[in-house]
Each structure stands twice: as C-alpha cells, then as structure tokens.
HTML snippet that shows the backbone in 3Dmol.js (N, CA, C, O; Angstrom):
<script src="https://3Dmol.org/build/3Dmol-min.js"></script>
<div id="view" style="width:600px;height:400px;position:relative"></div>
<script>
const pdb = `
ATOM      1  N   MET A   1       0.850  -1.178   0.000  1.00  0.00           N
ATOM      2  CA  MET A   1       0.000   0.000   0.000  1.00  0.00           C
ATOM      3  C   MET A   1       0.888   1.231   0.000  1.00  0.00           C
ATOM      4  O   MET A   1       1.822   1.306   0.798  1.00  0.00           O
ATOM      5  N   SER A   2       0.630   2.186  -0.858  1.00  0.00           N
ATOM      6  CA  SER A   2       1.447   3.388  -0.920  1.00  0.00           C
ATOM      7  C   SER A   2       0.961   4.421   0.090  1.00  0.00           C
ATOM      8  O   SER A   2      -0.218   4.460   0.444  1.00  0.00           O
ATOM      9  N   ALA A   3       1.880   5.246   0.540  1.00  0.00           N
ATOM     10  CA  ALA A   3       1.540   6.303   1.492  1.00  0.00           C
ATOM     11  C   ALA A   3       0.776   7.412   0.777  1.00  0.00           C
ATOM     12  O   ALA A   3       0.977   7.639  -0.416  1.00  0.00           O
ATOM     13  N   LEU A   4      -0.083   8.090   1.491  1.00  0.00           N
ATOM     14  CA  LEU A   4      -0.821   9.216   0.923  1.00  0.00           C
ATOM     15  C   LEU A   4       0.139  10.369   0.719  1.00  0.00           C
ATOM     16  O   LEU A   4       0.995  10.633   1.563  1.00  0.00           O
ATOM     17  N   GLN A   5      -0.002  11.043  -0.383  1.00  0.00           N
ATOM     18  CA  GLN A   5       0.912  12.114  -0.745  1.00  0.00           C
ATOM     19  C   GLN A   5       0.336  13.483  -0.426  1.00  0.00           C
ATOM     20  O   GLN A   5      -0.771  13.808  -0.855  1.00  0.00           O
ATOM     21  N   GLY A   6       1.078  14.287   0.324  1.00  0.00           N
ATOM     22  CA  GLY A   6       0.753  15.687   0.539  1.00  0.00           C
ATOM     23  C   GLY A   6      -0.680  15.957   0.943  1.00  0.00           C
ATOM     24  O   GLY A   6      -1.280  15.200   1.707  1.00  0.00           O
ATOM     25  N   ASN A   7      -1.218  17.036   0.426  1.00  0.00           N
ATOM     26  CA  ASN A   7      -2.585  17.454   0.720  1.00  0.00           C
ATOM     27  C   ASN A   7      -3.473  17.244  -0.494  1.00  0.00           C
ATOM     28  O   ASN A   7      -4.012  18.199  -1.054  1.00  0.00           O
ATOM     29  N   ASP A   8      -3.621  15.995  -0.895  1.00  0.00           N
ATOM     30  CA  ASP A   8      -4.475  15.664  -2.035  1.00  0.00           C
ATOM     31  C   ASP A   8      -5.941  15.577  -1.636  1.00  0.00           C
ATOM     32  O   ASP A   8      -6.764  15.065  -2.396  1.00  0.00           O
ATOM     33  N   PHE A   9      -6.272  16.076  -0.448  1.00  0.00           N
ATOM     34  CA  PHE A   9      -7.620  15.938   0.073  1.00  0.00           C
ATOM     35  C   PHE A   9      -8.238  17.308   0.322  1.00  0.00           C
ATOM     36  O   PHE A   9      -7.553  18.331   0.324  1.00  0.00           O
ATOM     37  N   GLU A  10      -9.561  17.297   0.533  1.00  0.00           N
ATOM     38  CA  GLU A  10     -10.303  18.485   0.938  1.00  0.00           C
ATOM     39  C   GLU A  10     -10.810  18.232   2.352  1.00  0.00           C
ATOM     40  O   GLU A  10     -10.847  17.088   2.804  1.00  0.00           O
ATOM     41  N   ASP A  11     -11.200  19.290   3.049  1.00  0.00           N
ATOM     42  CA  ASP A  11     -11.724  19.061   4.404  1.00  0.00           C
ATOM     43  C   ASP A  11     -13.163  18.566   4.328  1.00  0.00           C
ATOM     44  O   ASP A  11     -13.785  18.580   3.266  1.00  0.00           O
ATOM     45  N   GLY A  12     -13.676  18.133   5.468  1.00  0.00           N
ATOM     46  CA  GLY A  12     -14.988  17.516   5.534  1.00  0.00           C
ATOM     47  C   GLY A  12     -16.156  18.386   5.160  1.00  0.00           C
ATOM     48  O   GLY A  12     -17.270  17.883   5.013  1.00  0.00           O
ATOM     49  N   ASN A  13     -15.943  19.678   5.001  1.00  0.00           N
ATOM     50  CA  ASN A  13     -17.047  20.557   4.622  1.00  0.00           C
ATOM     51  C   ASN A  13     -17.600  20.245   3.233  1.00  0.00           C
ATOM     52  O   ASN A  13     -18.726  20.632   2.922  1.00  0.00           O
ATOM     53  N   VAL A  14     -16.831  19.555   2.397  1.00  0.00           N
ATOM     54  CA  VAL A  14     -17.329  19.189   1.067  1.00  0.00           C
ATOM     55  C   VAL A  14     -18.322  18.031   1.124  1.00  0.00           C
ATOM     56  O   VAL A  14     -18.952  17.714   0.115  1.00  0.00           O
ATOM     57  N   LEU A  15     -18.473  17.397   2.283  1.00  0.00           N
ATOM     58  CA  LEU A  15     -19.393  16.272   2.417  1.00  0.00           C
ATOM     59  C   LEU A  15     -20.854  16.672   2.265  1.00  0.00           C
ATOM     60  O   LEU A  15     -21.701  15.835   1.957  1.00  0.00           O
ATOM     61  N   GLY A  16     -21.147  17.942   2.477  1.00  0.00           N
ATOM     62  CA  GLY A  16     -22.527  18.407   2.386  1.00  0.00           C
ATOM     63  C   GLY A  16     -23.156  18.140   1.041  1.00  0.00           C
ATOM     64  O   GLY A  16     -24.363  17.909   0.964  1.00  0.00           O
ATOM     65  N   GLY A  17     -22.379  18.165  -0.019  1.00  0.00           N
ATOM     66  CA  GLY A  17     -22.912  17.942  -1.362  1.00  0.00           C
ATOM     67  C   GLY A  17     -23.271  16.497  -1.635  1.00  0.00           C
ATOM     68  O   GLY A  17     -24.453  16.167  -1.736  1.00  0.00           O
ATOM     69  N   PRO A  18     -22.270  15.616  -1.760  1.00  0.00           N
ATOM     70  CA  PRO A  18     -22.574  14.247  -2.165  1.00  0.00           C
ATOM     71  C   PRO A  18     -23.392  13.450  -1.152  1.00  0.00           C
ATOM     72  O   PRO A  18     -24.139  12.553  -1.542  1.00  0.00           O
ATOM     73  N   PHE A  19     -23.270  13.754   0.124  1.00  0.00           N
ATOM     74  CA  PHE A  19     -23.999  12.989   1.133  1.00  0.00           C
ATOM     75  C   PHE A  19     -25.386  13.557   1.424  1.00  0.00           C
ATOM     76  O   PHE A  19     -26.148  12.955   2.181  1.00  0.00           O
ATOM     77  N   ALA A  20     -25.724  14.695   0.842  1.00  0.00           N
ATOM     78  CA  ALA A  20     -27.045  15.293   1.055  1.00  0.00           C
ATOM     79  C   ALA A  20     -28.152  14.410   0.476  1.00  0.00           C
ATOM     80  O   ALA A  20     -29.303  14.495   0.906  1.00  0.00           O
ATOM     81  N   GLU A  21     -27.808  13.565  -0.497  1.00  0.00           N
ATOM     82  CA  GLU A  21     -28.792  12.662  -1.089  1.00  0.00           C
ATOM     83  C   GLU A  21     -29.159  11.515  -0.144  1.00  0.00           C
ATOM     84  O   GLU A  21     -30.193  10.871  -0.321  1.00  0.00           O
ATOM     85  N   ILE A  22     -28.319  11.262   0.851  1.00  0.00           N
ATOM     86  CA  ILE A  22     -28.517  10.122   1.739  1.00  0.00           C
ATOM     87  C   ILE A  22     -29.015  10.536   3.120  1.00  0.00           C
ATOM     88  O   ILE A  22     -29.956   9.947   3.652  1.00  0.00           O
ATOM     89  N   PHE A  23     -28.374  11.555   3.698  1.00  0.00           N
ATOM     90  CA  PHE A  23     -28.682  11.961   5.064  1.00  0.00           C
ATOM     91  C   PHE A  23     -29.614  13.158   5.093  1.00  0.00           C
ATOM     92  O   PHE A  23     -29.407  14.123   4.358  1.00  0.00           O
ATOM     93  N   VAL A  24     -30.632  13.108   5.931  1.00  0.00           N
ATOM     94  CA  VAL A  24     -31.551  14.225   6.099  1.00  0.00           C
ATOM     95  C   VAL A  24     -30.826  15.390   6.767  1.00  0.00           C
ATOM     96  O   VAL A  24     -31.021  16.547   6.394  1.00  0.00           O
ATOM     97  N   HIS A  25     -29.993  15.080   7.750  1.00  0.00           N
ATOM     98  CA  HIS A  25     -29.244  16.110   8.474  1.00  0.00           C
ATOM     99  C   HIS A  25     -27.865  16.276   7.852  1.00  0.00           C
ATOM    100  O   HIS A  25     -27.301  15.322   7.316  1.00  0.00           O
ATOM    101  N   ASP A  26     -27.330  17.472   7.922  1.00  0.00           N
ATOM    102  CA  ASP A  26     -26.045  17.823   7.329  1.00  0.00           C
ATOM    103  C   ASP A  26     -24.917  17.010   7.954  1.00  0.00           C
ATOM    104  O   ASP A  26     -24.693  17.081   9.162  1.00  0.00           O
ATOM    105  N   LEU A  27     -24.209  16.241   7.137  1.00  0.00           N
ATOM    106  CA  LEU A  27     -23.117  15.405   7.627  1.00  0.00           C
ATOM    107  C   LEU A  27     -21.952  16.235   8.156  1.00  0.00           C
ATOM    108  O   LEU A  27     -21.199  15.766   9.010  1.00  0.00           O
ATOM    109  N   THR A  28     -21.794  17.453   7.665  1.00  0.00           N
ATOM    110  CA  THR A  28     -20.651  18.270   8.098  1.00  0.00           C
ATOM    111  C   THR A  28     -20.748  18.705   9.552  1.00  0.00           C
ATOM    112  O   THR A  28     -19.734  19.073  10.146  1.00  0.00           O
ATOM    113  N   VAL A  29     -21.941  18.673  10.143  1.00  0.00           N
ATOM    114  CA  VAL A  29     -22.090  19.051  11.554  1.00  0.00           C
ATOM    115  C   VAL A  29     -22.189  17.826  12.470  1.00  0.00           C
ATOM    116  O   VAL A  29     -22.377  17.965  13.678  1.00  0.00           O
ATOM    117  N   ALA A  30     -22.065  16.651  11.902  1.00  0.00           N
ATOM    118  CA  ALA A  30     -22.117  15.408  12.686  1.00  0.00           C
ATOM    119  C   ALA A  30     -20.767  15.159  13.356  1.00  0.00           C
ATOM    120  O   ALA A  30     -19.746  15.728  12.970  1.00  0.00           O
ATOM    121  N   THR A  31     -20.787  14.300  14.361  1.00  0.00           N
ATOM    122  CA  THR A  31     -19.578  13.839  15.039  1.00  0.00           C
ATOM    123  C   THR A  31     -19.437  12.355  14.751  1.00  0.00           C
ATOM    124  O   THR A  31     -20.411  11.605  14.807  1.00  0.00           O
ATOM    125  N   GLY A  32     -18.219  11.940  14.442  1.00  0.00           N
ATOM    126  CA  GLY A  32     -17.971  10.535  14.168  1.00  0.00           C
ATOM    127  C   GLY A  32     -16.770  10.035  14.941  1.00  0.00           C
ATOM    128  O   GLY A  32     -15.899  10.811  15.335  1.00  0.00           O
ATOM    129  N   GLN A  33     -16.731   8.720  15.156  1.00  0.00           N
ATOM    130  CA  GLN A  33     -15.594   8.107  15.832  1.00  0.00           C
ATOM    131  C   GLN A  33     -14.977   7.052  14.926  1.00  0.00           C
ATOM    132  O   GLN A  33     -15.674   6.187  14.395  1.00  0.00           O
ATOM    133  N   CYS A  34     -13.657   7.134  14.755  1.00  0.00           N
ATOM    134  CA  CYS A  34     -12.916   6.190  13.940  1.00  0.00           C
ATOM    135  C   CYS A  34     -12.874   4.826  14.629  1.00  0.00           C
ATOM    136  O   CYS A  34     -12.521   4.726  15.804  1.00  0.00           O
ATOM    137  N   ARG A  35     -13.228   3.802  13.903  1.00  0.00           N
ATOM    138  CA  ARG A  35     -13.203   2.439  14.424  1.00  0.00           C
ATOM    139  C   ARG A  35     -11.777   1.940  14.645  1.00  0.00           C
ATOM    140  O   ARG A  35     -11.563   1.007  15.419  1.00  0.00           O
ATOM    141  N   PHE A  36     -10.808   2.549  13.976  1.00  0.00           N
ATOM    142  CA  PHE A  36      -9.430   2.072  14.023  1.00  0.00           C
ATOM    143  C   PHE A  36      -8.615   2.699  15.159  1.00  0.00           C
ATOM    144  O   PHE A  36      -7.993   1.984  15.945  1.00  0.00           O
ATOM    145  N   CYS A  37      -8.618   4.038  15.244  1.00  0.00           N
ATOM    146  CA  CYS A  37      -7.788   4.703  16.258  1.00  0.00           C
ATOM    147  C   CYS A  37      -8.595   5.306  17.395  1.00  0.00           C
ATOM    148  O   CYS A  37      -8.023   5.729  18.399  1.00  0.00           O
ATOM    149  N   GLY A  38      -9.926   5.354  17.254  1.00  0.00           N
ATOM    150  CA  GLY A  38     -10.784   5.878  18.314  1.00  0.00           C
ATOM    151  C   GLY A  38     -10.955   7.380  18.312  1.00  0.00           C
ATOM    152  O   GLY A  38     -11.644   7.920  19.177  1.00  0.00           O
ATOM    153  N   LEU A  39     -10.336   8.080  17.348  1.00  0.00           N
ATOM    154  CA  LEU A  39     -10.486   9.536  17.284  1.00  0.00           C
ATOM    155  C   LEU A  39     -11.956   9.890  17.143  1.00  0.00           C
ATOM    156  O   LEU A  39     -12.645   9.372  16.264  1.00  0.00           O
ATOM    157  N   ASP A  40     -12.432  10.766  18.002  1.00  0.00           N
ATOM    158  CA  ASP A  40     -13.822  11.198  18.018  1.00  0.00           C
ATOM    159  C   ASP A  40     -13.827  12.686  17.721  1.00  0.00           C
ATOM    160  O   ASP A  40     -13.248  13.467  18.476  1.00  0.00           O
ATOM    161  N   GLY A  41     -14.474  13.095  16.631  1.00  0.00           N
ATOM    162  CA  GLY A  41     -14.455  14.511  16.292  1.00  0.00           C
ATOM    163  C   GLY A  41     -15.440  14.867  15.210  1.00  0.00           C
ATOM    164  O   GLY A  41     -16.179  14.014  14.718  1.00  0.00           O
ATOM    165  N   PRO A  42     -15.448  16.144  14.838  1.00  0.00           N
ATOM    166  CA  PRO A  42     -16.395  16.630  13.829  1.00  0.00           C
ATOM    167  C   PRO A  42     -16.084  16.073  12.444  1.00  0.00           C
ATOM    168  O   PRO A  42     -14.922  15.972  12.050  1.00  0.00           O
ATOM    169  N   MET A  43     -17.122  15.718  11.721  1.00  0.00           N
ATOM    170  CA  MET A  43     -16.935  15.223  10.362  1.00  0.00           C
ATOM    171  C   MET A  43     -16.377  16.307   9.439  1.00  0.00           C
ATOM    172  O   MET A  43     -15.800  15.998   8.397  1.00  0.00           O
ATOM    173  N   ALA A  44     -16.546  17.565   9.816  1.00  0.00           N
ATOM    174  CA  ALA A  44     -15.983  18.661   9.015  1.00  0.00           C
ATOM    175  C   ALA A  44     -14.449  18.629   9.032  1.00  0.00           C
ATOM    176  O   ALA A  44     -13.818  19.293   8.209  1.00  0.00           O
ATOM    177  N   ALA A  45     -13.844  17.879   9.943  1.00  0.00           N
ATOM    178  CA  ALA A  45     -12.388  17.830  10.053  1.00  0.00           C
ATOM    179  C   ALA A  45     -11.769  16.623   9.341  1.00  0.00           C
ATOM    180  O   ALA A  45     -10.545  16.496   9.306  1.00  0.00           O
ATOM    181  N   VAL A  46     -12.588  15.743   8.776  1.00  0.00           N
ATOM    182  CA  VAL A  46     -12.042  14.563   8.104  1.00  0.00           C
ATOM    183  C   VAL A  46     -11.362  14.950   6.796  1.00  0.00           C
ATOM    184  O   VAL A  46     -11.515  16.075   6.319  1.00  0.00           O
ATOM    185  N   HIS A  47     -10.614  14.021   6.219  1.00  0.00           N
ATOM    186  CA  HIS A  47      -9.953  14.233   4.935  1.00  0.00           C
ATOM    187  C   HIS A  47     -10.795  13.560   3.856  1.00  0.00           C
ATOM    188  O   HIS A  47     -11.068  12.362   3.932  1.00  0.00           O
ATOM    189  N   VAL A  48     -11.203  14.327   2.861  1.00  0.00           N
ATOM    190  CA  VAL A  48     -12.095  13.832   1.809  1.00  0.00           C
ATOM    191  C   VAL A  48     -11.346  13.807   0.481  1.00  0.00           C
ATOM    192  O   VAL A  48     -10.781  14.810   0.046  1.00  0.00           O
ATOM    193  N   TYR A  49     -11.356  12.646  -0.144  1.00  0.00           N
ATOM    194  CA  TYR A  49     -10.696  12.452  -1.428  1.00  0.00           C
ATOM    195  C   TYR A  49     -11.775  12.259  -2.486  1.00  0.00           C
ATOM    196  O   TYR A  49     -12.579  11.330  -2.413  1.00  0.00           O
ATOM    197  N   THR A  50     -11.777  13.153  -3.470  1.00  0.00           N
ATOM    198  CA  THR A  50     -12.819  13.127  -4.499  1.00  0.00           C
ATOM    199  C   THR A  50     -12.264  12.760  -5.869  1.00  0.00           C
ATOM    200  O   THR A  50     -13.015  12.727  -6.844  1.00  0.00           O
ATOM    201  N   ARG A  51     -10.977  12.487  -5.964  1.00  0.00           N
ATOM    202  CA  ARG A  51     -10.366  12.150  -7.256  1.00  0.00           C
ATOM    203  C   ARG A  51     -10.347  10.648  -7.494  1.00  0.00           C
ATOM    204  O   ARG A  51      -9.415  10.121  -8.101  1.00  0.00           O
ATOM    205  N   ALA A  52     -11.339   9.988  -7.032  1.00  0.00           N
ATOM    206  CA  ALA A  52     -11.475   8.535  -7.211  1.00  0.00           C
ATOM    207  C   ALA A  52     -12.852   8.285  -7.798  1.00  0.00           C
ATOM    208  O   ALA A  52     -13.657   9.211  -7.899  1.00  0.00           O
ATOM    209  N   PRO A  53     -13.129   7.076  -8.177  1.00  0.00           N
ATOM    210  CA  PRO A  53     -14.506   6.791  -8.591  1.00  0.00           C
ATOM    211  C   PRO A  53     -15.407   6.802  -7.361  1.00  0.00           C
ATOM    212  O   PRO A  53     -15.701   5.755  -6.785  1.00  0.00           O
ATOM    213  N   GLY A  54     -15.828   7.966  -6.976  1.00  0.00           N
ATOM    214  CA  GLY A  54     -16.643   8.129  -5.775  1.00  0.00           C
ATOM    215  C   GLY A  54     -15.948   9.043  -4.788  1.00  0.00           C
ATOM    216  O   GLY A  54     -15.023   9.773  -5.142  1.00  0.00           O
ATOM    217  N   VAL A  55     -16.404   8.995  -3.542  1.00  0.00           N
ATOM    218  CA  VAL A  55     -15.862   9.832  -2.483  1.00  0.00           C
ATOM    219  C   VAL A  55     -15.302   8.914  -1.398  1.00  0.00           C
ATOM    220  O   VAL A  55     -15.973   7.983  -0.953  1.00  0.00           O
ATOM    221  N   VAL A  56     -14.068   9.185  -0.979  1.00  0.00           N
ATOM    222  CA  VAL A  56     -13.431   8.428   0.087  1.00  0.00           C
ATOM    223  C   VAL A  56     -13.146   9.394   1.228  1.00  0.00           C
ATOM    224  O   VAL A  56     -12.540  10.446   1.025  1.00  0.00           O
ATOM    225  N   VAL A  57     -13.589   9.028   2.437  1.00  0.00           N
ATOM    226  CA  VAL A  57     -13.416   9.862   3.629  1.00  0.00           C
ATOM    227  C   VAL A  57     -12.463   9.140   4.574  1.00  0.00           C
ATOM    228  O   VAL A  57     -12.711   7.999   4.962  1.00  0.00           O
ATOM    229  N   ARG A  58     -11.370   9.811   4.943  1.00  0.00           N
ATOM    230  CA  ARG A  58     -10.351   9.209   5.810  1.00  0.00           C
ATOM    231  C   ARG A  58     -10.256   9.946   7.141  1.00  0.00           C
ATOM    232  O   ARG A  58     -10.533  11.142   7.233  1.00  0.00           O
ATOM    233  N   CYS A  59      -9.861   9.210   8.155  1.00  0.00           N
ATOM    234  CA  CYS A  59      -9.639   9.760   9.492  1.00  0.00           C
ATOM    235  C   CYS A  59      -8.434  10.700   9.464  1.00  0.00           C
ATOM    236  O   CYS A  59      -7.394  10.335   8.914  1.00  0.00           O
ATOM    237  N   PRO A  60      -8.542  11.899  10.039  1.00  0.00           N
ATOM    238  CA  PRO A  60      -7.392  12.802  10.067  1.00  0.00           C
ATOM    239  C   PRO A  60      -6.301  12.338  11.035  1.00  0.00           C
ATOM    240  O   PRO A  60      -5.175  12.833  10.983  1.00  0.00           O
ATOM    241  N   GLY A  61      -6.628  11.393  11.911  1.00  0.00           N
ATOM    242  CA  GLY A  61      -5.649  10.897  12.867  1.00  0.00           C
ATOM    243  C   GLY A  61      -4.791   9.773  12.330  1.00  0.00           C
ATOM    244  O   GLY A  61      -3.563   9.839  12.386  1.00  0.00           O
ATOM    245  N   CYS A  62      -5.443   8.726  11.802  1.00  0.00           N
ATOM    246  CA  CYS A  62      -4.701   7.536  11.366  1.00  0.00           C
ATOM    247  C   CYS A  62      -4.757   7.291   9.859  1.00  0.00           C
ATOM    248  O   CYS A  62      -4.073   6.398   9.359  1.00  0.00           O
ATOM    249  N   GLN A  63      -5.551   8.057   9.133  1.00  0.00           N
ATOM    250  CA  GLN A  63      -5.710   7.962   7.680  1.00  0.00           C
ATOM    251  C   GLN A  63      -6.440   6.708   7.205  1.00  0.00           C
ATOM    252  O   GLN A  63      -6.437   6.420   6.008  1.00  0.00           O
ATOM    253  N   GLU A  64      -7.066   5.953   8.110  1.00  0.00           N
ATOM    254  CA  GLU A  64      -7.877   4.810   7.691  1.00  0.00           C
ATOM    255  C   GLU A  64      -9.179   5.320   7.059  1.00  0.00           C
ATOM    256  O   GLU A  64      -9.616   6.436   7.343  1.00  0.00           O
ATOM    257  N   VAL A  65      -9.789   4.504   6.209  1.00  0.00           N
ATOM    258  CA  VAL A  65     -11.027   4.878   5.518  1.00  0.00           C
ATOM    259  C   VAL A  65     -12.211   4.790   6.479  1.00  0.00           C
ATOM    260  O   VAL A  65     -12.452   3.748   7.088  1.00  0.00           O
ATOM    261  N   LEU A  66     -12.943   5.888   6.606  1.00  0.00           N
ATOM    262  CA  LEU A  66     -14.148   5.949   7.431  1.00  0.00           C
ATOM    263  C   LEU A  66     -15.399   5.671   6.611  1.00  0.00           C
ATOM    264  O   LEU A  66     -16.255   4.887   7.022  1.00  0.00           O
ATOM    265  N   LEU A  67     -15.503   6.310   5.457  1.00  0.00           N
ATOM    266  CA  LEU A  67     -16.686   6.205   4.597  1.00  0.00           C
ATOM    267  C   LEU A  67     -16.260   6.117   3.138  1.00  0.00           C
ATOM    268  O   LEU A  67     -15.233   6.660   2.732  1.00  0.00           O
ATOM    269  N   ARG A  68     -17.084   5.416   2.365  1.00  0.00           N
ATOM    270  CA  ARG A  68     -16.943   5.418   0.907  1.00  0.00           C
ATOM    271  C   ARG A  68     -18.335   5.609   0.324  1.00  0.00           C
ATOM    272  O   ARG A  68     -19.296   4.992   0.786  1.00  0.00           O
ATOM    273  N   LEU A  69     -18.445   6.452  -0.678  1.00  0.00           N
ATOM    274  CA  LEU A  69     -19.713   6.655  -1.375  1.00  0.00           C
ATOM    275  C   LEU A  69     -19.450   6.556  -2.872  1.00  0.00           C
ATOM    276  O   LEU A  69     -18.634   7.297  -3.419  1.00  0.00           O
ATOM    277  N   VAL A  70     -20.150   5.634  -3.528  1.00  0.00           N
ATOM    278  CA  VAL A  70     -19.956   5.401  -4.954  1.00  0.00           C
ATOM    279  C   VAL A  70     -21.317   5.320  -5.631  1.00  0.00           C
ATOM    280  O   VAL A  70     -22.246   4.694  -5.121  1.00  0.00           O
ATOM    281  N   SER A  71     -21.416   5.959  -6.775  1.00  0.00           N
ATOM    282  CA  SER A  71     -22.618   5.867  -7.597  1.00  0.00           C
ATOM    283  C   SER A  71     -22.388   4.759  -8.623  1.00  0.00           C
ATOM    284  O   SER A  71     -21.411   4.788  -9.372  1.00  0.00           O
ATOM    285  N   THR A  72     -23.293   3.788  -8.647  1.00  0.00           N
ATOM    286  CA  THR A  72     -23.185   2.665  -9.574  1.00  0.00           C
ATOM    287  C   THR A  72     -24.459   2.611 -10.419  1.00  0.00           C
ATOM    288  O   THR A  72     -25.406   3.350 -10.150  1.00  0.00           O
ATOM    289  N   PRO A  73     -24.494   1.761 -11.418  1.00  0.00           N
ATOM    290  CA  PRO A  73     -25.733   1.613 -12.190  1.00  0.00           C
ATOM    291  C   PRO A  73     -26.916   1.165 -11.330  1.00  0.00           C
ATOM    292  O   PRO A  73     -28.067   1.418 -11.684  1.00  0.00           O
ATOM    293  N   ARG A  74     -26.641   0.500 -10.199  1.00  0.00           N
ATOM    294  CA  ARG A  74     -27.707   0.056  -9.296  1.00  0.00           C
ATOM    295  C   ARG A  74     -28.166   1.160  -8.353  1.00  0.00           C
ATOM    296  O   ARG A  74     -29.225   1.043  -7.737  1.00  0.00           O
ATOM    297  N   GLY A  75     -27.378   2.241  -8.231  1.00  0.00           N
ATOM    298  CA  GLY A  75     -27.710   3.335  -7.314  1.00  0.00           C
ATOM    299  C   GLY A  75     -26.511   3.733  -6.478  1.00  0.00           C
ATOM    300  O   GLY A  75     -25.372   3.420  -6.824  1.00  0.00           O
ATOM    301  N   LEU A  76     -26.765   4.417  -5.386  1.00  0.00           N
ATOM    302  CA  LEU A  76     -25.688   4.839  -4.492  1.00  0.00           C
ATOM    303  C   LEU A  76     -25.326   3.716  -3.532  1.00  0.00           C
ATOM    304  O   LEU A  76     -26.203   3.027  -3.012  1.00  0.00           O
ATOM    305  N   GLU A  77     -24.030   3.535  -3.300  1.00  0.00           N
ATOM    306  CA  GLU A  77     -23.551   2.542  -2.347  1.00  0.00           C
ATOM    307  C   GLU A  77     -22.713   3.253  -1.299  1.00  0.00           C
ATOM    308  O   GLU A  77     -21.774   3.978  -1.629  1.00  0.00           O
ATOM    309  N   LEU A  78     -23.055   3.042  -0.034  1.00  0.00           N
ATOM    310  CA  LEU A  78     -22.364   3.671   1.085  1.00  0.00           C
ATOM    311  C   LEU A  78     -21.741   2.589   1.961  1.00  0.00           C
ATOM    312  O   LEU A  78     -22.414   1.645   2.377  1.00  0.00           O
ATOM    313  N   ASP A  79     -20.457   2.738   2.232  1.00  0.00           N
ATOM    314  CA  ASP A  79     -19.755   1.862   3.169  1.00  0.00           C
ATOM    315  C   ASP A  79     -19.270   2.757   4.305  1.00  0.00           C
ATOM    316  O   ASP A  79     -18.411   3.615   4.101  1.00  0.00           O
ATOM    317  N   ALA A  80     -19.815   2.559   5.491  1.00  0.00           N
ATOM    318  CA  ALA A  80     -19.434   3.345   6.666  1.00  0.00           C
ATOM    319  C   ALA A  80     -18.764   2.459   7.708  1.00  0.00           C
ATOM    320  O   ALA A  80     -18.826   2.751   8.902  1.00  0.00           O
ATOM    321  N   SER A  81     -18.128   1.384   7.267  1.00  0.00           N
ATOM    322  CA  SER A  81     -17.575   0.406   8.194  1.00  0.00           C
ATOM    323  C   SER A  81     -16.387   0.932   9.000  1.00  0.00           C
ATOM    324  O   SER A  81     -15.995   0.310   9.987  1.00  0.00           O
ATOM    325  N   GLY A  82     -15.816   2.048   8.605  1.00  0.00           N
ATOM    326  CA  GLY A  82     -14.699   2.627   9.352  1.00  0.00           C
ATOM    327  C   GLY A  82     -15.130   3.481  10.531  1.00  0.00           C
ATOM    328  O   GLY A  82     -14.288   3.953  11.295  1.00  0.00           O
ATOM    329  N   LEU A  83     -16.428   3.683  10.688  1.00  0.00           N
ATOM    330  CA  LEU A  83     -16.948   4.490  11.794  1.00  0.00           C
ATOM    331  C   LEU A  83     -17.509   3.598  12.900  1.00  0.00           C
ATOM    332  O   LEU A  83     -18.254   2.654  12.638  1.00  0.00           O
ATOM    333  N   SER A  84     -17.141   3.913  14.129  1.00  0.00           N
ATOM    334  CA  SER A  84     -17.777   3.250  15.289  1.00  0.00           C
ATOM    335  C   SER A  84     -19.148   3.832  15.533  1.00  0.00           C
ATOM    336  O   SER A  84     -20.086   3.117  15.884  1.00  0.00           O
ATOM    337  N   HIS A  85     -19.264   5.159  15.342  1.00  0.00           N
ATOM    338  CA  HIS A  85     -20.562   5.808  15.476  1.00  0.00           C
ATOM    339  C   HIS A  85     -20.559   7.116  14.704  1.00  0.00           C
ATOM    340  O   HIS A  85     -19.511   7.673  14.379  1.00  0.00           O
ATOM    341  N   LEU A  86     -21.751   7.580  14.426  1.00  0.00           N
ATOM    342  CA  LEU A  86     -21.978   8.856  13.754  1.00  0.00           C
ATOM    343  C   LEU A  86     -23.175   9.481  14.432  1.00  0.00           C
ATOM    344  O   LEU A  86     -24.228   8.850  14.517  1.00  0.00           O
ATOM    345  N   SER A  87     -23.041  10.724  14.924  1.00  0.00           N
ATOM    346  CA  SER A  87     -24.149  11.338  15.669  1.00  0.00           C
ATOM    347  C   SER A  87     -24.293  12.813  15.361  1.00  0.00           C
ATOM    348  O   SER A  87     -23.344  13.488  14.962  1.00  0.00           O
ATOM    349  N   TRP A  88     -25.516  13.294  15.560  1.00  0.00           N
ATOM    350  CA  TRP A  88     -25.855  14.691  15.362  1.00  0.00           C
ATOM    351  C   TRP A  88     -26.505  15.212  16.644  1.00  0.00           C
ATOM    352  O   TRP A  88     -27.237  14.485  17.316  1.00  0.00           O
ATOM    353  N   LYS A  89     -26.231  16.475  16.976  1.00  0.00           N
ATOM    354  CA  LYS A  89     -26.981  17.138  18.042  1.00  0.00           C
ATOM    355  C   LYS A  89     -28.170  17.793  17.386  1.00  0.00           C
ATOM    356  O   LYS A  89     -27.999  18.637  16.506  1.00  0.00           O
ATOM    357  N   LEU A  90     -29.361  17.432  17.785  1.00  0.00           N
ATOM    358  CA  LEU A  90     -30.575  17.972  17.161  1.00  0.00           C
ATOM    359  C   LEU A  90     -31.235  18.981  18.076  1.00  0.00           C
ATOM    360  O   LEU A  90     -32.272  19.546  17.727  1.00  0.00           O
TER     361      LEU A  90
END
`;
const viewer = $3Dmol.createViewer("view");
viewer.addModel(pdb, "pdb");
viewer.setStyle({}, {cartoon: {color: "spectrum"}});
viewer.zoomTo();
viewer.render();
</script>
C-alpha cells in the first residue's frame, strides 16, 4: 500500500454535497468516531478524497477509511464500516 501524498484531500465541509442525497441532516455538523484509532471529532475535520470513482473519507488521525460513497448503475452505495458511530446534536 502506498503512502498518501501531501494534501491531495479536501476538508470535511465538502461532504454536504454528495452525502445530502442520503442523510436528512447535514453530515458536516455530525460527530464521528474512527473504528481504528478511536479519534472522536467533527466530520468537518475529516480528509475527503474526491479524485477517485466516488468519495473516500479518511480519518485525520490515522488515515484509515471511514466512509466510501460510490454511484453505480444500481444506485448509491455507502460503506461506513470505518466508523464506530456517527451522531448529530438535534
């Protein structure tokens, strides 16, 4: 596996666009916890990679994948297996 290079990512504020089709509440104001390193923080602080077939969201602490969103002929596919939890204050 190759190391991630430089700042090829955007901050979590870009999540409002592609994830608005799935979540009723704004994902950028949610709090999530990384399943790998336990970092608990705002989704607006995650690293978002959009230069792939889809959107890849990585933990800013350990760089493990938190979320993947891909549009396929069958529809949208979401993998959130890198998150222990995702929560919003309502």
